[in-house]
N, C-alpha and C positions, 0 to 999 in steps of 0.2 A: 441338575439333569435337564437338558433342553428337550422340547417336545419333538415328536416325529413329524416330518413334513406331510402336509396334506395335498390332495389333488392327484393328477394322473401319474406323473413320474415314470421312470423306466420300469419296464416289466415285460411279462410275456415269455413264452417258450418258443423255440424254433419249431418249424413244421417238420414233417417227415417222420419216418419210422425206421425200424430195423436197427440192429446193433452189430457191433463187430466190424472187422475190416474185410470188405468184399474183395474177392479176386486174389487174395494172398494165400488162400489155403488155411488149414487149421494151424493154430498157434503151437509152437514147440513147447514141450513140457519143460518146466523149470525144475531144477533140483530142489528137493524139499529142504526148507530152512531148518536148521537145528534149534534155533532160538525162537520160540513162539512168542516173541515180544513185539508189540507194535510200537514203532517209533513214535515220534511226536507228530501230532496233527498240525500241519501248517495249512491254514486255509488261505488260499491265495486270492488276490486282487480280482479284480479284476480279479480271481485267482482260483486255485484248484486244491484238492486234497493232496498233500505231499509231505515230505520230510518225516523225520522221526528221531527217536532216541530211546534209550532203554527204559521205558515206562511200562510196567506190567498193567494190563487192563483186564478187568474181570470180564470173562466171556471171550476175550481175545478175538480171533478171526471170525468166530461165529457172530459176535455182536457187530463187527464191522461189516461182514457180509450182509447181514440183515439191514443195517442202517443205510448202506450204500446201494441197496436194491433199486431205489427210485432215481438214481442218477442216470440221465440219458446217455447212452453210448452210441457213437456214430463213427463212421470212417472219416476222420478229419485230416488224415495225412496223404491219402492217395498214393502217389508215387514218391513221396518225400520221406517214407519210412526207411529205417536202416536196412541195408542189404545184409545177406548172410555174411559177406566179407567184413562188414562193419559190426557184426555181433548179432544182427537180425533180432530175433525175439528173445535173445538171452540177456537178462538183466544183470548178469554177473559182472559185466564191465561197466564203463561209464554210462550214465543215463542223461539223455537230453530231451527236454520237454518244451513244447511251444505253447505259450500262454497268450491267448488273444482276448482282449477286453472289448466288448461292444456295448453301446448305449442304446439298446433296443426298446424304444418306447411304443406303447400300444398303438399310437396313431401312425407309426411307420410301417411300411411294407417289409416283409421278411427278406426281399431281395434288394432293398435299398438301404443297407446298413454298411458302414465302414468300420474297420477295426482300428481304432485310434490308439490302442495300447498293445504293443507287441513286445513280449518279454520272453527270453529264453532262459530256462532253468538248466543248469549243468551240475551234475553230481559226478565226481570222479569215480574211478573203479574202486577206490578205497571205501567209498560210501560213508565217509566221515566228514564231509564238507559239502557246501552247496554254494553256487554262484548265481546271481541274477544279472542279466544283461538286457537292457532295453534298446530296441532299434528305433531311431527317430522316425516318426510317422511320415515326415516329408522327404525321406531319403529317396533319391531317384533310383529306379530299379527297372530292369527288363522283366516285364511280366509275360510269362510264356502263354502261348495259345491254350485255350481251354474249351474243347469241343462240347463238354456238358452244358455250358452256358452260352455257347456260340461266340465266345470272346476270341478275336483273331490274334491277340498278342500285341504288345506295344510297350512304349516307355512311359512311365507315369510315376507319381508318388507311390511309395510302397503300400500305404494304407488303402489305395484304390484297388489293390489285388483282391481283397475280400469282397468288395462290391461286384467286381468283374466276374468272380466265380459264383456269386449268389444270384445273379440276375437270370431271368428266363427260366425260373424253376430250379436253379442250382441249389438254392437255399443256403443255410448256414454251413451245411456240410461241404458244398461246393466252394463256398467262400474260404473256408479254412484250408481245403485242399490246395486251392490256387495260391493262397498266401504261403503255405508251407513250401510249395514248389518254387515260389519266387525267392523266398529266403534261402533255400538250398542253393539256388543258382547264384545268389548274391554272395553268400558266405561259405558255401561248401559244406555246411552242417546239415545232416539229416537227423531224423528224430525217432525216439522210442515211443513217444506219446504226445498228446496235445489236449488242450482244454480251451473251450470258449466260455468266457465268464460274462454273464449278464449283470451289469452294474445294479440293476433293480433288485435282483435276488441276492446279490452280494451284500447289500445293506442288511438284509435279514441275518446273514451270518455274523456280522459285527454286532448286531443287536442281541443275538444269542450269547455272544461273549460278554455283553454288557456295554463296555466302552473299550477303547484302545488308546494308549498313550502316544501322542504325536507331538514331536518338537517342531514347531513352525519356524523355519529359518528366516522367512521374509513375510511381513504382513501383506495380505492380498485381499482385495475386494472380490467377492464372488461374481462371476458373470452369469450364473445360472439360477441363483436362489436369492430370495428376499424374505424378510419377516413381514407378516401382516397380523396385526393385533398380537404380536409376540410369538406367532407361529411361523416356523420356516416352511416356505412353499416354493415350488418351481415358479420362475418368473411368469411363464405363460398362464399358469393357474392363478397367480397372485393378481395379474392384471384384470382377470375376469371378475374379481371381487369388487373392483371399483374403489377399493380402500387405499389408504396411504401405504406405500411400500418402503421399507427400510432395508438397505442392502445388508447381506450377510458379510461380515468382515472377519477373516481369520487372523487373529492377533499373533504377533511374534512371541515365542516362548513355548515351553512344554505344557501340555494340557491333556486331560482325558476327553476324548471325543466320542459322541454317539455315532451310530452308523451313518446317518444322513450327513453329519458334519465332516466325518472322516472321508467319505466318498466325494463330497463336494470339494473339499480341499485338494484331494488327489486329482481332481479333474482340471484344476486351474492351471493355465499357462500364461494368459494375458496379465500383465502387471507384475510378473516375476522377472528379475534381471536376466535369468538364463532362459526364459521362455519355456519351450517344450523340454529342454534339457533339465530344467528345475522340476518340471512336472514328472519326468521319468524317475528322478531320484525320489520324489515324494511318493510316487506309486510303489516303488521298491521299499521305501520306508514303511508304508502301510502294511505290506506283506509281512515284513519282519515284525512289526508291532503286533499283528494278529497271531503270529507264531508264538511270540513271547507271552502274550496274554493267555493263549490256550494252554501253555505250559505252566505258567505261574498261578493261574486261577484255579487249578485243581480239576479242570474240565476233563483231562485225559485219564484221570484215575476215578472219575465218577461215571459209572455206566449210563445213568439216566441223562446226565448233562452231555456226555459224549454222543449218545444217540440223537439227542435233540440238535446238537451242533451239526452232525453229519447229514441229518435230514434237511436242515436249513441249507446246507451246501448243495444237496441234491436238487434244489429248486434254482440254484444259481449257476450250475455248471452243465456243460455238455462235454463228455470226456471220451478220449480214445486211448486205450491202454494196449492197443495192438492185439486185442482178443484175449488178453490175460485178465483173469478175475481181478477186480479192483483191490480186494483185500490182499492179494499176493503182491500186487504192484506197490501198495503202501508198505507192506512189511519189508520189502526189499530196501526201503529207504531208512531203515533204522540206523541209529548212531549219529544222526545229525540233529543238533539243537538249533534254536533260534540264534544263539550266539555264534554258531558255525556258518551262518548265512552271510555271505560276502556280497555286497552290492557294488557293481562295476559300472563305469561310465563309458559311453561311446564318444569318439571324437574329443576326448578329454573334457566333455561337458560344454562345448561351445560349437557354434555353427561352423560347418566346413563346406565351403562352396566348391563346385567343380567348374569346368570350362563353360558350362551352360548356365552358371550362376544358380544352380540348384544344389540342394543338400546332397552330400555324398559321404560315405564312410572313408575316413582317412587311412593312411597306410598302417598306422599303429593299431587301429581298430580291426582292420583285416588280419593283421598279425595275431591279434587276440583271438579271433575266431579260428585261425589255423591252429593255435595252441589248444583251443577247446577240442577241435576235431582229433588232435593227436593225444588228447588227455594229458596235456602239459600246462593247463591253465594256472595251476598253483605256482609253477615255476615262472610263468609269465608275469603274474601279479607280483611276485616277490621282486622281480627285476623292474617292474613298472608300478610302484606304489601309487603314483599319481592317478592311476585309473580307478582307484577305489573311491566310492562315494563318501562325502563328508557328512552325510546324514547320520543321526544317532539311531 
């Protein structure tokens, strides 16, 4: 077991208060589920409480409701939520969630953060499968005007949308709203919910699980962390010690990783043959590994462990479930196991340049998003198996 990193590191919670989705009116009532089983807990990356399968939990919804009470809820979608014609607040159909990972360190201002991890979770109307699709952070996109932060609109890398919405007091809520609107304009997909994942808090979720099994495809030297006297530390903190620094190197092969190591590996893109595309697949792999560990480790059937895990998640996530109680949102996702989580690649895992020599989504990727919107993603993947990630 390797030690926990010391020093500052990512952390902190977003400013602001208030919960629920403003301006959309009260949430529609959902039909009561016949099966009071909570599916499996998938704790996401960067990530969020999701997914499920038929695991009975002592205390059921009551336990989940109590444990999730500390999870901050905000309006993260703004105008990018699903319309009534698209199903609105009804989760009986397909479910699409936007997952945004931020590396918010204590020394950074709340309005000076970019979302470098952009993942869309799609669950078809059958609620028996789930797909993860990452959008490359450098994708050129038309970012719409956003009066809340005074942003006039323009063309930029898509990860700049979060910062543009967060500036001038827009906060993380404004950043997520502008990102969601930008993605909707780019792909045509609107959302049932969203989550902002703070990497610092996410580490604690993995530590609560113990370790996660990650199969490293390519050896990579960390750009962010080093060992000092055998202890892993952020480079900025390691330099302050004045002691010898030894780089953290993630060796090729399958291994059990503690939280700090798993997150550090999932952050790497320099030194990998596919750059950011490899990082996208590694992040998806981490999500799946966490889901598998939560399932196989007995966490979901142990009330004490489950509550501890969800409380740890509460410190890592800001969530928008469209005004629906979190426990209802989670219960809807029953029937999906970690093995049912399919990881997909954009641009077939390689850089795709446009006429401006900037990154862009290729025709096949845009077709994949159209299939998602039509709830035909399974058919698309069957016809395009090359879009599936090779990560285990």
